C-alpha positions as a printed Julia matrix, in Angstrom:
311×3 Matrix{Float64}:
 -21.64  142.86  123.87
 -23.35  143.11  120.51
 -26.79  143.92  121.83
 -28.08  147.42  122.65
 -26.86  147.11  126.22
 -23.26  146.66  125.17
 -22.68  143.71  127.52
 -22.31  140.01  126.86
 -25.42  137.87  126.77
 -25.95  135.89  129.95
 -28.8   133.88  131.4
 -31.21  135.23  133.96
 -29.92  132.72  136.53
 -26.37  133.98  136.12
 -27.39  137.62  136.33
 -29.16  137.03  139.63
 -25.78  136.32  141.24
 -26.74  132.86  142.47
 -24.06  131.34  140.24
 -21.57  131.91  143.08
 -23.11  129.13  145.12
 -23.04  126.71  142.18
 -19.4   127.62  141.52
 -18.56  126.77  145.12
 -20.18  123.35  144.72
 -18.29  122.72  141.48
 -15.05  123.79  143.15
 -15.57  121.27  145.93
 -16.24  118.53  143.37
 -13.11  119.42  141.4
 -10.98  119.32  144.54
 -12.31  115.86  145.36
 -11.51  114.55  141.88
  -8.05  116.11  141.91
  -6.99  114.21  145.04
  -8.31  110.94  143.59
  -5.26  108.93  142.31
  -7.28  106.62  140.08
  -8.64  109.55  138.13
  -5.19  110.63  136.97
  -4.71  107.51  134.86
  -8.29  107.11  133.66
  -9.17  107.61  129.98
 -10.74  110.94  129.2
 -14.26  109.64  128.71
 -14.05  107.6   131.93
 -12.81  110.33  134.26
 -15.94  110.78  136.31
 -16.85  107.1   136.18
 -13.44  105.98  137.47
 -13.34  108.74  140.06
 -16.7   107.8   141.52
 -15.64  104.14  141.78
 -12.79  105.09  144.11
 -13.07  105.53  147.86
 -12.56  109.27  147.59
 -14.94  109.39  144.66
 -17.77  107.72  146.57
 -17.26  110.06  149.51
 -17.07  112.98  147.12
 -20.26  111.89  145.4
 -22.1   111.83  148.7
 -20.74  115.26  149.62
 -21.6   116.79  146.24
 -25.05  115.2   146.31
 -25.62  116.56  149.79
 -24.46  120.03  148.76
 -26.75  119.98  145.73
 -29.68  119.0   147.92
 -28.86  121.76  150.38
 -28.53  124.24  147.49
 -31.96  123.26  146.2
 -33.5   123.57  149.64
 -31.89  126.97  150.18
 -32.43  128.38  146.72
 -36.01  127.31  146.09
 -37.52  129.62  148.73
 -35.23  132.41  147.54
 -36.29  131.93  143.91
 -39.96  131.86  144.9
 -39.48  134.98  147.05
 -37.8   136.9   144.24
 -40.48  135.92  141.74
 -43.26  136.86  144.16
 -41.76  140.25  145.08
 -41.06  141.11  141.46
 -44.6   140.18  140.41
 -45.99  142.23  143.3
 -43.87  145.23  142.26
 -45.12  144.96  138.68
 -48.75  144.88  139.85
 -48.13  147.88  142.08
 -46.59  149.86  139.21
 -49.48  149.0   136.88
 -51.94  150.24  139.51
 -49.95  153.45  140.0
 -49.85  154.02  136.25
 -53.63  153.6   136.07
 -54.09  156.25  138.76
 -51.69  158.64  137.0
 -53.38  158.06  133.64
 -56.65  159.42  135.03
 -55.0   162.85  135.15
 -52.25  162.57  132.53
 -52.96  160.21  129.65
 -49.31  159.66  128.72
 -49.03  157.28  131.71
 -51.64  154.93  130.22
 -49.88  151.54  130.26
 -51.46  150.0   127.16
 -50.29  152.9   125.0
 -46.94  153.04  126.75
 -46.39  149.3   126.29
 -47.06  149.65  122.56
 -44.43  152.38  122.42
 -41.87  150.19  124.25
 -42.57  147.17  122.05
 -42.19  149.27  118.92
 -38.88  150.65  120.18
 -37.55  147.16  120.98
 -38.45  145.86  117.52
 -37.3   148.88  115.51
 -33.98  149.26  117.31
 -33.28  145.53  116.97
 -33.95  145.72  113.22
 -31.22  148.3   112.61
 -28.75  147.6   115.44
 -26.55  145.29  113.38
 -26.27  147.84  110.57
 -24.46  150.3   112.81
 -26.71  153.17  111.7
 -29.34  154.26  114.22
 -30.53  157.38  112.43
 -33.85  155.78  111.46
 -34.7   155.07  115.11
 -33.41  158.29  116.65
 -37.02  159.32  117.33
 -37.21  156.56  119.94
 -34.18  157.81  121.91
 -33.04  160.88  123.77
 -30.37  162.83  121.92
 -27.69  161.91  124.46
 -28.39  158.19  124.35
 -28.6   158.17  120.57
 -25.21  159.89  120.31
 -23.53  157.51  122.77
 -24.86  154.33  121.12
 -24.09  155.56  117.62
 -20.51  156.3   118.66
 -20.2   152.82  120.2
 -21.41  151.09  117.03
 -19.09  153.11  114.81
 -16.12  152.24  117.01
 -16.91  148.54  116.73
 -17.18  148.83  112.96
 -13.89  150.73  112.78
 -12.26  147.93  114.79
 -13.37  145.4   112.18
 -16.08  143.88  114.33
 -19.35  142.71  112.8
 -22.47  142.71  114.95
 -25.04  139.97  114.64
 -28.15  140.81  116.64
 -31.8   140.11  116.06
 -34.83  139.57  118.25
 -36.56  136.28  117.54
 -39.45  136.8   119.96
 -40.56  139.33  122.56
 -41.65  137.25  125.52
 -42.52  139.86  128.08
 -42.78  143.61  128.65
 -43.65  144.69  132.19
 -43.41  148.0   134.12
 -41.08  147.82  137.12
 -41.03  151.35  138.49
 -42.28  154.83  137.66
 -41.36  158.32  138.8
 -43.32  161.5   138.1
 -41.6   164.67  136.95
 -40.34  167.17  139.53
 -38.15  170.28  139.49
 -34.99  168.26  138.8
 -35.93  165.27  136.63
 -38.33  164.29  133.89
 -40.91  161.58  134.42
 -39.36  158.17  133.84
 -40.37  154.52  133.75
 -38.27  151.36  133.94
 -39.57  148.43  131.94
 -38.53  144.77  132.09
 -37.99  143.44  128.55
 -37.55  139.7   128.04
 -36.69  138.4   124.57
 -35.33  135.43  122.66
 -32.49  136.78  120.57
 -29.42  135.96  118.51
 -26.54  138.01  119.85
 -22.86  137.69  119.04
 -19.93  139.57  117.55
 -17.5   138.28  114.95
 -14.49  139.43  112.98
 -15.65  141.06  109.77
 -12.88  139.47  107.69
 -12.38  136.0   109.21
 -15.98  135.63  110.51
 -14.5   134.18  113.7
 -16.86  134.66  116.68
 -15.26  137.09  119.12
 -17.96  137.22  121.79
 -21.26  135.48  122.41
 -22.7   132.36  120.85
 -24.17  131.78  117.41
 -27.31  130.09  118.71
 -30.48  131.72  120.05
 -30.4   132.96  123.62
 -33.73  132.26  125.31
 -35.21  134.55  127.93
 -32.63  137.35  127.82
 -33.73  140.08  130.23
 -32.86  143.76  130.34
 -34.35  146.89  131.88
 -35.22  149.68  129.46
 -35.4   153.21  130.84
 -37.75  155.71  129.18
 -38.15  159.4   130.01
 -41.03  161.66  129.0
 -39.75  164.57  126.95
 -41.46  166.81  124.41
 -44.65  164.78  124.51
 -42.95  161.4   123.84
 -41.51  158.51  125.84
 -37.86  158.28  124.78
 -35.28  155.6   125.54
 -32.53  157.05  127.74
 -30.69  153.89  128.75
 -30.69  150.1   129.03
 -29.67  148.37  132.26
 -28.83  144.75  132.97
 -31.67  142.41  133.85
 -30.13  141.81  137.29
 -31.49  145.22  138.36
 -35.14  144.26  137.75
 -35.72  142.88  141.24
 -34.31  145.99  142.92
 -36.49  148.3   140.81
 -39.59  146.18  141.4
 -39.08  146.65  145.15
 -38.52  150.41  144.78
 -41.33  152.68  145.93
 -42.85  154.58  143.03
 -42.8   158.36  143.09
 -46.3   159.34  141.98
 -46.63  162.79  143.55
 -48.11  164.97  140.81
 -47.95  168.3   142.69
 -45.22  169.67  140.41
 -47.01  168.53  137.25
 -50.25  169.97  138.6
 -48.63  173.35  139.19
 -47.09  173.39  135.71
 -50.4   172.39  134.17
 -52.32  175.05  136.15
 -49.89  177.74  135.0
 -50.36  176.69  131.4
 -54.11  176.76  131.87
 -53.97  180.28  133.34
 -51.8   181.52  130.49
 -54.15  179.94  127.98
 -57.24  181.44  129.63
 -55.61  184.87  129.78
 -54.76  184.69  126.09
 -58.34  183.75  125.24
 -59.72  186.58  127.37
 -57.33  189.04  125.74
 -58.41  187.87  122.32
 -62.07  188.4   123.21
 -61.59  191.91  124.69
 -59.33  192.93  121.82
 -62.11  192.49  119.29
 -64.54  195.1   120.57
 -66.99  196.42  118.07
 -65.88  199.59  116.38
 -69.02  201.33  117.65
 -67.81  200.92  121.23
 -64.35  202.3   120.46
 -63.52  205.82  121.6
 -61.42  208.55  120.1
 -58.11  208.85  121.96
 -58.27  212.67  121.92
 -61.91  213.42  122.68
 -62.73  210.21  124.53
 -65.94  210.24  122.53
 -67.27  207.34  120.57
 -65.79  207.28  117.11
 -68.33  208.32  114.54
 -69.21  205.44  112.32
 -69.76  205.88  108.61
 -73.4   205.65  107.65
 -74.3   202.55  105.82
 -75.79  203.0   102.38
 -79.17  201.37  102.41
 -80.5   199.89   99.24
 -83.88  201.56   98.63
 -86.84  199.37   98.3
 -87.93  199.24   94.65
 -91.16  201.06   93.75
 -93.96  199.27   92.11
 -93.01  200.82   88.75
 -89.46  199.48   89.13
 -90.81  196.09   90.0
 -92.69  196.08   86.82
């Protein structure tokens, strides 16, 4: 919505897709209460209380309680599995980055994490202004253009963005891919923040989307590509993709980078050798017509002073 992703803020639980099961349970409960005749005449504040006192209500309460228990039993292993696999994927990616950094220092995670954190903070600081020119150095040209156009359209429509990061909770690497003939090197990073994120009408100040309060633990996946010696933001994906990326096998084959680097080294060495051979002493140079060494002008020696001159 009003955040850099351009989607509405939602909790991690909702983004995982497990909300469908909870909605099914709620639907069952609603159906039970609807068929309960006593509930129709009950005062508003006593709806649930009166419904549960009825025969259908007691049966419904048992059913809902049983469904909730089943949901907990089913979901707990799933939640633990997801957390374990995601943590394992993050550890794997950190290890792969450490290996890559031994050959190419731009994969060093500590430095890369600092870059990501700086991008998150700087972009958040100016996002609500609608002008991203001061943070264009953190983005690819295509992504900068697309986000700037989006912000301008919102402003033209009379929408005011309210977005700020209260706290950066977590920054973790999910997946990495090394450059090949078709794509640049890229890394996907899980970013978890506490933020204020909503959109309101510029004139009436009525909230159009989102909530005024702080959203805790908002997750998103930031995609950075390595171009022109810098890691640049090329996109932001929803946090629901983090688990899939954590399970993805990293592409850490450096054969293409090695070949490019070797070519640069050869070109550099050839240039150095050419520079050395191109500065031969003039005494070793030969006349192009006679192929004889070019006669060198005699140096004028300063005569040693005589004793009379010394005195």
